[in-house]
VOZA-26529 format. One line per 10 residues: number of its first residue (from 1); for each residue x, y, z of C-alpha. Coordinates in pm, 1 decimal, always signed. Layout:
! VOZA-26529
NUM	X Y Z; ...
! end
This chain:
! VOZA-26529
1	-9945.8 -12835.8 -14767.1; -9862.8 -12875.0 -15136.4; -9857.8 -12497.9 -15168.0; -9598.2 -12476.7 -14888.8; -9380.1 -12742.2 -15053.6; -9409.6 -12555.6 -15379.8; -9294.1 -12231.5 -15213.3; -9001.1 -12415.5 -15056.4; -8908.4 -12570.8 -15390.9; -8926.2 -12229.1 -15558.3
11	-8700.2 -12082.8 -15290.7; -8455.6 -12370.6 -15337.5; -8452.2 -12315.0 -15713.1; -8382.7 -11946.1 -15650.8; -8092.9 -12039.2 -15420.3; -7945.0 -12271.7 -15683.1; -7967.2 -11997.9 -15946.9; -7806.0 -11745.2 -15710.0; -7516.8 -11976.5 -15627.9; -7461.1 -12049.1 -15995.9
21	-7448.7 -11676.7 -16067.8; -7205.7 -11619.4 -15781.9; -6975.1 -11898.6 -15901.9; -6786.9 -11651.7 -16120.7; -6499.4 -11437.0 -15994.5; -6595.0 -11133.1 -16205.0; -6950.9 -11138.3 -16071.1; -6825.4 -11150.9 -15714.7; -6593.9 -10860.1 -15789.5; -6884.4 -10663.7 -15940.0
31	-7095.9 -10722.5 -15629.9; -6805.4 -10614.3 -15409.9; -6760.1 -10290.0 -15608.0; -7130.4 -10207.8 -15587.4; -7146.6 -10290.0 -15217.2; -6844.7 -10077.1 -15135.4; -6972.7 -9787.8 -15347.0; -7312.9 -9791.8 -15172.9; -7468.0 -9622.7 -15477.8; -7581.4 -9686.8 -15832.6
41	-7298.9 -9721.8 -16081.6; -7280.9 -9740.3 -16460.0; -7130.8 -10034.5 -16649.0; -6845.4 -9803.7 -16748.8; -6769.2 -9712.3 -16387.1; -6768.1 -10074.6 -16275.7; -6559.6 -10179.1 -16574.8; -6303.6 -9906.2 -16507.7; -6264.5 -10012.7 -16143.9; -6224.9 -10378.7 -16238.2
51	-6030.6 -10325.8 -16560.5; -6283.5 -10519.3 -16768.6; -6478.1 -10405.5 -17074.4; -6819.1 -10244.6 -17056.0; -6965.9 -10529.4 -17261.2; -6824.4 -10787.9 -17018.9; -6970.5 -10598.7 -16723.8; -7304.6 -10578.4 -16902.8; -7298.2 -10954.9 -16967.7; -7233.2 -11030.5 -16600.9
61	-7491.8 -10780.1 -16483.1; -7755.4 -10954.4 -16688.5; -7676.7 -11282.2 -16513.0; -7690.3 -11112.4 -16172.9; -8014.0 -10930.8 -16257.5; -8185.9 -11248.4 -16378.6; -8139.2 -11411.9 -16037.4; -8250.2 -11097.7 -15855.2; -7915.7 -10985.0 -15711.0; -7902.4 -10651.5 -15893.0
71	-8131.2 -10382.2 -16028.5; -8083.1 -10205.5 -16358.1; -8227.0 -9862.3 -16424.4; -8200.6 -9713.0 -16770.2; -8182.2 -9340.9 -16826.6; -8149.4 -9257.6 -17197.9; -7851.6 -9464.8 -17318.0; -7704.2 -9517.9 -16971.8; -7774.8 -9814.9 -16747.5; -7741.8 -9763.5 -16374.1
81	-7673.0 -10070.7 -16165.5; -7731.4 -10134.9 -15797.8; -7761.3 -10425.4 -15557.6; -8101.2 -10575.1 -15480.9; -8051.5 -10581.9 -15104.8; -8381.7 -10759.4 -15034.2; -8259.5 -11068.4 -15220.6; -7930.7 -11071.7 -15031.8; -8112.7 -11028.8 -14701.1; -8354.1 -11311.2 -14777.8
91	-8124.6 -11570.3 -14933.7; -7773.5 -11466.5 -14823.3; -7801.9 -11282.2 -14491.9; -7463.9 -11149.6 -14384.6; -7296.9 -11227.7 -14717.9; -7230.6 -10867.8 -14819.4; -7056.9 -10794.3 -14489.6; -6800.3 -11063.3 -14573.2; -6686.1 -10877.2 -14883.5
! end
C-alpha cells in the first residue's frame, strides 16, 4: 500500500510541476504553436511565430521539457522541439483540444 501512495504522491508532484510550467503565457503560446503545427519545430521557427527571441523560446522550452511536456531533439546545432503527447494524455486529457 505504501508503494501505491508513493506512486500517487509522485503523480501529484508531477501535476504540480506541470501546472507551474503552464502558469506562463509564453509557454502556453509555445504549446499552442506546436500543437497547431503538428510537427517538430526549431526555436527560431517558434520565436518567429510568437515574435520572441530564440533565447527566450529556448528558456521556456527547457522549463516545458523538464516537466515532460515537450521533447527536444538535437541535430548538429539545431534543436527540434515537439510536444510529448503521452504526458498531456496522462495528466491533462483534452487540454490540447482547448487550444
